[in-house]
C-alpha positions, 0 to 999 in steps of 0.5 A: 201224660197230659199232653197225650190225654189232650191229643187223644181227646182233640182227635176222638172229638174231631173225628166225632164232630166230622162224622155228624157235621159233614152229613148234616151239612149235606142234608142243609144243602138239600133241604135248601134246594128242596125248599127253593123248588117247592116254592116254585111249584107252589107259585106255579100251582097258585095260577092254575085257578086263574087259568081254569077261568080264563086265558085272556092274557090281560086278565091273567097279568095281574094274577101273575104280578101277585106271585113272588116269582112274577113280580121279580121277573122269574115267572112266565105263562105260555098260552095255547098257540104262541102268546106268552105272559111274563119273562121266559127263560126256558128252551123251546125244545124243553117248553115242547116236551113239557106240552107233549108230556103234560107232566111238570119237570125241572131243567138246568139253564143259564144262571139257574134252574127252570120249572115247567108246569103244564096245565091242560084245559079244554084239550089245550095245554098252557105251560107255567114256567118258574125260573129259580136262580142259583142263589136261591138253591143255596140261600141260608146254606152258608149261614147254616154251615157256619153255625154247625162249624161254630158248634163243632168248634165249641164241642171240641173245645169243651171236650179239651177243657174237660180232658185237661181237667181229668188229665190234670187229675191223673198227672197230679196223682202220677206225679205225687207217686213218682215224687213219693218213689223218688224220696223213698229211694233217697232214703226217707222212709216216712214218706206216704201218699194220700190216695187220689185220682182214678181207681188204678192210682188209688190202688198204686198209692195203697200199694206204695204205702204198704211196701213203704211200711214193709221197707221201714219194718225190715230196715228196723229189724235189720238195724236191731239184728246188726245191733244184736249181733254186734252186742253178742261180740262184746263177751268174747271181746271182753275175754280178748281184752283181759287176755291182752292185758295179761300179756305184759309189756313189750311192743307186740303186747301193746299193739294187741291191746291197741288192736282190741281197744280199736275193735271194741270201739268199732263194735260200739259205733256198729251198734250206735249206728245200728240203733240210730233212727236217722241218718244224722252222723255225728262225725264230719262228712269230710276228712284227711285221707293222707292222715287216715292212710298213715294212721292205718299204715302204722298199724299194719306195717307191724304185721308186715314186718313180722311176716317179713313183707316188703312195703312202701307208702308213697304220697302221704307224707305229712309235709305234703299237707292233707288231702280232704275227700268227702268221706267220713274218717271211719268209713275211710279207715274201714275201706283201707283196712279191707284192702290192707287186710285182704293182702295179708289174708289172700297172699303168701307171707313175705309177698310185698305191698305198696300204697300210694296216694296220688293227687293229680288235680282239683277233683282227682285223688287216686289211692292205689293199693298194690300187692306182689300175690297171685292176682285176682282171677275174676276182677268183675265178680270180686267187686260184687257183694258176697263173691269174695276176693278169692280164697278160704275164709273170704266173706266177700264184703271187703271189696264192696265196702271199698266200692261203696265208700268210692261210689259215696264220694262220686268216684269208682273202684277198678281192679288191675294187675300191679307192677308187683305181679299181684292185684292193684285196687285203684280207688278213685274219690269224687268231685268233693276231693281237694287237692293238698296244700302247698307242699314242703316235700317231694311228692312220691318219696319213699315214706318207709322201706324195709328190706327182707330179713 
């Protein structure tokens, strides 16, 4: 923007300077030309009193020598007859025309111009000639043009300095607005602007501050609403926990109590996160994906056994070592639960599923979750928040959670057709991922398999 302002100022000032200086330069040249001819006419007229007194060549020579043009050899007097005093330059035909017309005029000649001034005395015509060299016609013009050029350069330079200062002020305000917008987009809701610069940018700064205040209020209201809604779950959770405690002993009862306890922890975490005023997170930024996958599969496998689903887990064995990804553990668990939960909600009982963890290089970690259901009719819309996986009871948030977790790490999510006949969700984690340590077992072996009962 600053360079654009300078170019505009340069173009405008240059055009204005040229519009004035070109005609002014031509006027200066014409003034110098008129000055030279006026001086010649003045010197010719100065000899008329002497010619009125006498036409004697001897008497006229001192008067001719007193004139500047006469002393420089640029003046002559043509007396009646053929007598000539001084240094003639005129053509005889022009001289005869001057005698006939008895009117002063000037004609071009070699190296300049000749002014012929007829003087009628006692019925006879005497012609005074003044030779004006070409140098006299342009004397002082070059210096005047040089001064005019210097003035034009000074004007253009001054306009550029002023435009640069004005442009710097505008650019500084625009940069402040742009930087504040980027900071706000990065999540810092406390950024505000001091209005400065032109009126339009000051209005934009006021509008930005109002927008930032509104966004901060909306975010605070959203956090409070999330906390309030989560807190309302406490009552039914308490009743559910009491009912689970009365189930007695047994594997199913223990798993139910474990699920209720985990649900309580998640609700508490949501409340704490929603009420937290900063984005500082207590838990570490990275976690072991393989460990989280094993933990969540241990939970969902019990339900899979109850529904007689064949399932398979590959690549996440403890012997293969940790697989670090730049995602908090809680978010990884939520994403895995969202994918596995979709399988149990949207596929018939008995449909198989498989979870595969693939580590292909220093920054290549892919988690594949495949099922044997009917697949996803519209994969593109399924990844959009609120559109859902398909079927009744879908909130449309599960796959959006998976997508946000992948994109947070710099990765992506892709929906495909699985080899089991249904859908396959491929989650690729970003550059923060690290390959596992040296392995003691064969990667990709089946961790557990159960035949259909």
